[in-house]
DOFIVEX-629002 format. One record per residue (C-alpha): residue in three letters; x, y, z. Coordinates in steps of 0.001 Angstrom, whole numbers, plus 500000, padded with zeros to 6 digits. Layout:
<kolbas>
ALAXYZ
...
</kolbas>
This chain:
<kolbas>
MET586093256906961013
ASN583701254577959251
TRP585562253979956006
LYS582618252309954350
ILE580717255569954774
ALA583770257474953571
PHE583702255546950310
CYS580038256243949826
PHE580055259997950274
VAL580988260582946620
LEU577807261529944806
SER576633259856941641
GLY576728261695938358
SER580158263182938991
LEU581194262828935369
PHE578143264782934257
TYR579251267760936316
TRP582892267626935306
GLY582409270190932570
CYS580833272654935000
ILE583998273536936917
PRO584488277293936620
PRO587740278820935340
SER590465279065937961
ASN593561281177938521
GLU595156278429940570
ALA598569276934939812
PRO598691274684936738
THR597549271124937264
GLU597816269600933790
VAL600444266924933155
SER602161267206929778
ILE604892264748928772
ASN607718265930926536
LEU610230263216925712
GLU612903265763924851
ASP612560267622928146
PRO615876267225930038
VAL614004267080933350
PHE611766264258932061
GLN614937262370931193
LYS616638263211934481
ILE613694261939936549
HIS613648258699934568
ASP617389258332935080
PHE616838258681938833
GLN614063256070938593
ASP616351253809936581
ARG619067254059939209
GLN616483253959942021
PHE617868257164943524
GLN614961257842945840
ASP616562260803947580
SER616995262481944205
LEU613328261950943358
PHE611808263332946562
PRO612632267010945831
TYR610483266839942703
PHE607456266155944920
HIS607570269893945693
HIS608264271173942176
GLU605895273818940834
ASN605505271878937584
PRO602821269170938029
THR604406267057935282
TYR607556266627937339
ARG605594265844940488
TYR603668263248938476
LEU606805261649937022
ALA608525261486940408
ALA605470259893941995
MET605103257341939189
ALA608765256371939563
PHE607965254756942901
GLY605443252462941209
SER608455250680939737
ILE610738251069942761
ARG608046249569945046
ASP609490250613948396
SER606920251106951149
THR609292253363953107
ALA608388256058950573
ASN604678255859951417
ASP604655258749953892
SER606343261012951360
LEU604000259896948596
ALA601059260598950884
LEU601852264309950615
LEU600982264113946927
LEU597597262536947663
SER596369266074948342
ASP598081267605945309
PRO596085270134943230
SER596564267881940188
ASP594257264905939807
GLU596896263038937801
VAL599552263595940455
ARG597219262291943162
ALA596448259229941039
ALA600169258586940482
ALA600841258715944217
ALA597969256325944923
PHE599228253930942256
SER602721253844943741
ILE601477253314947296
GLY599413250380946042
GLN602404248991944157
ALA604398248765947387
GLY601728246389948719
ALA602265247299952377
VAL599291247451954714
SER600713250737956014
GLY599471252327952811
GLU595836251512953516
LEU595129254300956004
LEU596966256865953880
LEU594810255983950902
LEU591549255984952834
GLU592259259384954335
ALA592991260794950871
PHE589764259579949267
SER587797262669948159
ARG584488261964949852
LYS582831265251948885
ASP584098265508945313
THR580639266117943851
ILE581986267584940592
GLY584497264832939838
ARG587577267033940075
TYR589593264120941449
TRP587939261240939644
LEU591267259731938472
ALA592653259864942010
ASN589577258270943565
ARG589674255511940967
ALA593376254905941659
ILE592809254903945428
LEU590088252275945184
GLU592320250049943088
ALA595362250616945294
ILE593426249618948413
GLY592817246302946679
LYS596587245808946538
CYS597339246536950179
GLY594088246685952175
THR592721244445954894
GLU589681242187954664
GLU587614244718956621
ASN587918247220953818
LEU587234244564951199
ARG583820244241952806
ALA583368248010952821
LEU584479248272949197
SER582227245403948122
THR579068246790949680
ILE579168250289948175
SER575840250632946381
THR575766254352945581
TYR578007254179942511
ARG575920254145939363
PRO576977252941935901
VAL577439256549934768
ASP580050257074937516
THR582636255547935228
MET585798256132937223
LEU584262255142940538
VAL582734251875939357
GLU585956250960937566
GLY587913251733940732
GLN585557249604942798
ALA585830246730940322
LEU589611246976940143
GLY589904247105943923
ILE587793243987944447
TYR589722242236941668
ARG593103243131943207
TYR591936241712946529
ALA591043238461944737
LEU594516238198943209
ARG595823238266946783
GLY593502235375947658
LEU590941237526949490
THR587306237206948396
LEU583942237727950056
PRO580429236779948902
GLU579557240493948883
GLY582391241208946462
THR581393238360944199
ALA577791239560944179
ARG578883243095943258
MET581103241850940442
LEU578403239542939161
GLY576025242470939052
MET578494244642937143
ALA579500241943934687
THR575933241101933699
ASP574491244635933497
ASN575136246224930120
HIS574450249670931549
PHE577942249579933060
PRO580879250613930837
ALA582444247793928818
ASP585835248134930514
CYS584226247931933942
ARG582291244830932902
THR585485243267931546
ILE587219243801934892
ALA584270242313936777
ALA584068239354934399
ASN587770238666934860
TYR587244238634938605
LEU584597235943938131
TYR587091234079935939
ARG590140234229938205
ALA588898234639941771
PRO589607231421943693
ASP586883229382945382
ILE583924231606944530
GLN580452230097944282
VAL578054230510941350
ASP574574229120941993
SER572069227872939413
SER570119231133939162
GLU573344233121938690
ALA574452230597936070
SER571230231133934132
ALA571800234887934242
LEU575380234444933009
ALA574272232272930100
ALA571618234810929078
VAL574193237609929098
ILE576737235577927129
ASP574146234881924438
LYS573580238603923867
GLU577047239967924602
GLU578938241407921627
ASP582243242070923388
PRO584410238916923272
ARG586465240190926227
ILE583418239779928417
ARG582206236532926854
MET585546234768927214
ALA585694235527930937
LEU582036234811931685
VAL582139231315930171
VAL584781230343932736
ALA582596231801935489
LEU579643229829934127
GLY581673226639934462
LYS582107227306938181
ALA578383226620938673
ARG578973222913937911
THR575257222367937186
GLU573708220392934349
GLY572152223585933050
ALA575502225347932976
LEU577055222403931137
ALA574305222437928514
ASP574743226175928043
LEU578488225873927597
VAL578130223157924968
ARG575497225204923143
ILE577533228410923297
PHE580615226606921986
ALA578705225428918921
GLN577601228928917979
GLU580712230861919026
LYS582959232338916314
ASP585825233607918468
TYR588369230871919184
ARG589396232584922427
VAL585937232154923894
GLN585949228530922745
CYS589332227964924428
ASN587891229205927684
ILE584825226997927304
LEU587172224011927121
ARG588770225234930323
ALA585319225533931937
LEU584322222029930808
GLY587064220660933048
ASN584689221302935970
PHE582228218679934717
ASP582103214954934118
TYR584674214093931460
ASP582267212176929227
LYS579976215188928978
GLY582738217537927896
LYS584452215043925616
PRO582321215573922450
THR582987219312922478
ALA586701218768923008
LEU586793216333920070
LYS585206218975917852
ALA587791221482918989
LEU590622219036918321
ARG589665218910914651
SER589332222686914343
ASN591216224504911606
ASN592400226896914302
ILE595613225435915706
GLN595289227416918925
LEU591919225837919624
ALA593116222364918645
LYS596081222705920996
ARG593792223790923831
ALA591683220686923174
THR594713218468923759
GLN595138220190927112
PHE591568219239927992
PHE592346215571927376
LEU595675215784929177
GLU594111217347932286
ASN590789215535932357
GLY591258212380930305
ASP590083208891931153
ALA592034205640931122
GLY589309204031929063
ASP589944206512926258
ALA593730206306926251
THR593837204163923127
LEU591470206647921431
TYR593970209435922180
TRP596653207294920577
GLN594541206803917472
LEU593804210522917266
ALA597510211268917620
LYS598057209516914318
ASP595255211427912599
THR595825214276910139
LEU596299216927912795
PRO598953219645913189
TRP602028218292914935
GLN601264220336918036
ALA597911218587918404
GLN599291215167917471
LEU601977215283920120
GLY599539216674922662
MET597372213618922124
TYR600384211301922360
GLN601119212910925714
ALA597521212389926855
ALA597662208735925733
ASN600915208122927606
ARG599569209787930751
HIS596268207968930948
LEU597086204510929548
PRO596600201831932246
ALA599777200151933434
TYR598650196724932314
TYR598320197809928647
VAL601951196832928139
ASP601805196208924402
TYR600054199503923725
ARG602562201294925929
ASP605510199818924080
ALA603996200746920738
ILE603229204341921786
ASN606713204922923105
ALA608330203300920101
GLU606408205691917866
LEU607451208640919997
ARG611098207638919803
GLN610837207420916058
ARG609125210799916049
LEU611969212282918075
ARG614505211135915502
GLY612485212626912636
ALA611295215870914255
ASN611996218972912195
SER612404221572914917
PRO613615221797918513
TYR610064222730919555
GLU608651219576918030
LYS611379217596919777
LYS610458219328923026
ALA606839218216922616
VAL608010214637921994
LEU610192214679925106
MET607296215894927228
ALA605088213140925803
LEU607768210574926615
SER608050211886930169
GLU604478210765930922
PHE605862207214931088
GLY608443207593933822
TRP610568204628932774
ASN611674206681929752
TYR613948208747931996
ARG617189207119930830
TYR616249207441927161
ILE615271211090927619
TYR618566211809929349
ARG620610210006926695
GLU618903211675923745
GLY618602215231924994
PHE621071216030927756
GLN623889216990925407
ALA621803218173922469
GLU623170221071920459
ALA619983223144920581
PRO619423224856923954
ALA615657224362923656
ILE616129220580923540
ARG618471220532926531
THR615975222641928432
ALA613120220325927464
THR615182217335928624
LEU615519218779932121
GLU611848219773932164
ALA610928216185931269
LEU613197214716933945
ALA611852217181936504
ALA608296216151935588
ILE609192212499936199
SER610827213367939512
GLY607755215344940527
ARG605188212605939900
GLU602765212398942806
ASP602716208599942423
PHE606493208292942082
ARG606922205424944552
ALA603880203514943403
PHE604793203926939734
PHE608393202729940070
GLY607618200151942755
ALA610562198423944379
GLY612950200241942027
TYR611987203761943121
ARG615135204268945224
GLN617405203443942295
VAL615452205732939963
ARG615634208529942538
ARG619417208135942831
GLU619821208250939054
LEU617639211333938712
LEU619608212987941497
GLY622807212255939584
MET621334213802936432
PHE620304216948938278
LEU623737217261939887
GLU625408216704936531
SER623359219597935197
MET625140221852937669
GLN628427221179935903
THR627177222083932421
GLY627115225837932960
ASP623812225894931076
PRO621592228391932966
ALA618321226735931951
MET619435223266932979
ILE620777224613936271
ALA617576226541937033
ILE615289223584936311
ALA617485221093938147
ALA617765223422941148
GLU613998223639941448
ALA613616219869941014
LEU616096219251943833
ARG613796221091946251
ASN611123218396945859
GLU610317217582949471
ASP608702214238948621
GLN611962212994947138
ASN614069214361950028
TYR617104214711947775
LYS618978216699950384
ALA619291213572952548
TYR621559212079949858
ILE623866215079949482
GLN626620215408952044
ASP628749217914950151
PHE627338221029948522
GLY630545221756946634
ARG629095221183943178
LEU626167223470943899
ASP628361226168945392
SER630769226106942485
ALA627900226179939982
LEU626547229273941711
VAL629897231040941528
ARG630264230276937812
LEU626913231775936847
GLU627325235092935077
LEU625347238032936385
PRO623167239688935414
LYS622425237592932328
GLU621895234343934270
ILE619984235878937163
GLU617080233401936977
ALA619342230375937446
TYR621277232233940138
ASN618163232885942214
GLU616850229333941815
LEU620160227826942881
ARG620432230141945892
LYS616990228959947022
THR618070225331946656
LEU621257225834948640
ALA619285227528951421
PHE616780224659951340
PHE619528222038951634
LYS621253223927954441
ASP617993224471956364
GLU618365228220956056
PRO615571230754955429
GLU614707231228951767
PRO616800234137950501
GLN615201237159948932
ALA615597237066945169
LYS618602239080944052
THR617835242052941836
PRO620565242929939350
ASP622488246078940125
PHE621985249014937787
ASN624040248219934701
HIS622467249704931560
PRO621731253462931357
ILE619074254816929013
ASP620499256074925712
TRP618409259222925355
THR620036260149922063
LEU618477257092920483
LEU615017258047921711
ASN615432261651920574
GLN616398260446917117
SER613215258383916977
THR610750261033918217
GLY607656261018916038
ASN608616257673914492
GLN607769255172917169
THR606313252321915162
ALA608011248943914934
THR606931246347912392
ILE607599242721913293
LYS607908240837910015
THR607077237127910129
PRO606413234472907473
ARG602717234709908382
GLY602530238489907918
ASN603446241740909617
ILE602600243012913098
ALA602821246791913535
ILE603560247922917092
GLU602907251413918426
LEU605642252027920986
LEU604892253935924209
PRO608016255870925244
GLU605969258248927400
VAL605317255459929915
ALA608342253170929390
PRO611175255163927796
GLY614001252914928971
THR612272249824927658
VAL611480251466924328
VAL615075252649923943
ASN616331249123924629
PHE613895247656922099
LEU614875250240919468
ALA618563249565920006
LEU618148245796919669
ALA615987246184916560
ARG618487248542914920
GLN621314246110915635
GLY619345243326913946
PHE619306241330917176
TYR615745240085916696
THR616341238789913158
ASP615686235026913040
LYS614771234853916736
ALA611937232465917510
PHE608604232810919214
HIS609508230147921739
ARG606305230264923793
VAL602719230322922555
VAL599889229792925038
PRO596436229714923392
ASN594351232722924406
PHE597158234164926492
VAL600397235294924832
ILE603003234783922174
GLN606523235330923494
GLY609798235693921648
GLY613043237569921301
GLY615144235302923523
LEU618816234706922878
ARG618596230907923208
GLY615073230197922014
ASP613999228527925251
GLY613061231451927497
TYR616246231383929589
GLY619306233585929678
SER619859236995928142
LEU622560239373927016
ASP625132240670929468
TYR622879243400930853
THR619397243955932260
ILE617027246891932198
ARG614681248151934875
SER610991247373935065
GLU608877250411934161
LEU605529249690935751
SER602753252076934836
SER599080252414935662
LEU598141251076932233
HIS596047247920932326
TYR596259244814930138
LEU592583245371929428
ARG592550244513925728
GLU594279242235923275
GLY597523243268921656
TYR599470244817924504
VAL603232244354924220
GLY605030243655927477
MET608474242648928668
ALA609045239115929899
SER610977238841933136
SER611946236495935944
GLY611208239195938534
ASN611287242954938661
HIS614266244599936963
THR615461241428935200
GLU614224242308931702
CYS616490242308928655
THR615357241125925213
GLN612264238938925535
PHE608821240410924918
PHE605276239098924634
ILE602049240120922913
THR598712239317924515
HIS595859237459922831
SER593242238835925213
PRO592847240821928462
THR595426239711931035
LEU594658241965933984
HIS596535239703936379
LEU599761240976934776
ASP599040244614935653
GLY601685246356937721
ASN604173243493937375
TYR605123243421933692
THR606201246511931763
ILE603832247606928994
PHE605836249341926274
GLY603650249026923179
ARG600393247900921643
VAL599487246335918326
ALA598398248965915808
SER597698246475913016
GLY598262242790912367
MET596430241387915373
ASP595156238643913090
ILE598801237627912573
VAL599396237563916329
HIS596590235022916653
GLN598169232880913902
ILE601714232759915321
GLN602791229298916432
ILE605692228109918537
GLY608877228095916508
ASP607778230815914063
ARG610658233155913341
ILE610993236916913328
GLU612340237827909913
GLU613074241395910894
ILE611876244252913069
ALA611691247381910940
LEU611474250870912459
LYS609975253985910979
</kolbas>
């Protein structure tokens, strides 16, 4: 069968005719979630335990809600051996059940799912009865399909802007292909057309714009760049603007540069400005520098911090002393230390006096820093001058605060990973390598999961060939045995990879924690109708609408921790401008957890707007306490990170949160 033709058989205007379906005496098809339903809870328990054989019988249940829930469970289990069974539900009477089955087949990511999905596409659905399913099928093909069907998907021209579900499915499918590293000029042209045509729905345009932002190695010519700039000037939706400015930067033309500089000057949304700074990295440094200097002095700390990243990534040796001067200006400490780091990275080797002065100031700053996160920034700035390795080790290796110990290993790993390691250290590089190796091996004896994880990854540096200097793996083996599971699963998996690397064995599959934490349904039942959590911070309150219908186990875990007061005084340990704020960790450095894990609950929701609340993880089913809140659309996280809430109010506070800010309390009502 010609699958390109199969895609195109769906007629335009399907949504218009949706209301014209006559009454039917057929079996019920509507999905209705009831949190107190014992069967709802039983199916989620089976999902939680990954009891596939217990889920399959529900595929045949007369109640479409149970068929839907059982199908969705496999979106989190992600086992392609279930694809043939799920395929039975692709012809279900319920549109939502079909869509759930398509989602789960896509989640498995196996090419075996492609044919099943293509055969299930409703080619003659002229009234839009299965619009959700067709949308889900198009997206799922993007997760598991071959390049041949990317071409077919990209060249569909019969879908009109009013065919909302179909055009969104096409956009999502092409985008999912891109996240797998598969792009075609036809797909880029289709996404460019969607993103710049305001007749398409805003969500569809946001998806297309994010493709143009994130797709690797796509080309934007001068005429397309002019069209992008014209759209950005008129576009009211910041979700679209912030993605299109990055796409505009891919043109790398003088006209695109001029447009980016002009747009930055008139833009009011800091997130768009952050992405313009990212885009300016594609051009000559001197031409982007004036805009970055303006951003550095912004009252918005997020934007100022992003400006320091511009100088760190794109800076020039001739401006290194300027960065040093700016580091001593009246800037927030985050920006000051970012500029110190840029100065230390780019300063020419022969500027010995300047180098000594910069590093002396950083050492003084380390002694006077007020928080572990400020100390971390100092340590990273010091690491740009590799000869600081002994000082960094001495000052931070045995620090009391976990975040400082973690930063110490990150700094040492950065020094070890320098591309110019031999040239930088000259004749002494062998001695430095031996000392760094000793530091990494010493980390294995600390029992600190963060230090072990970072050191384990650093030891796999092929350029350094550390394994040639290790004859006995006893310290690594004993460190692995001492790690406590499941709470130190991240370090455990990193160290297993390192041991396999040293022993010339195949890389082991990451271990998933065994089921260890059942859902406390009584807690959820007690909270029914009152599923709002308010995160109180010194900057203001953030109200979160919880979503137990899609992630009940995660919501129950969050409610339990909040009721116990666990989150009180926990830090937001990670803040990435125009991406996320992340907090709730036990140690304040992003590593480790309590003595249990919960399962990933991966739904068909999309991170399509700001303010989604997701669970941080180091791989599926490793979640525990850490959560994040998004600054903007983050569609690349879809299907991999549990969504369990969204900001109901206080998004302005989310944008103000800085690294080190504390949670005063999480109140439930």
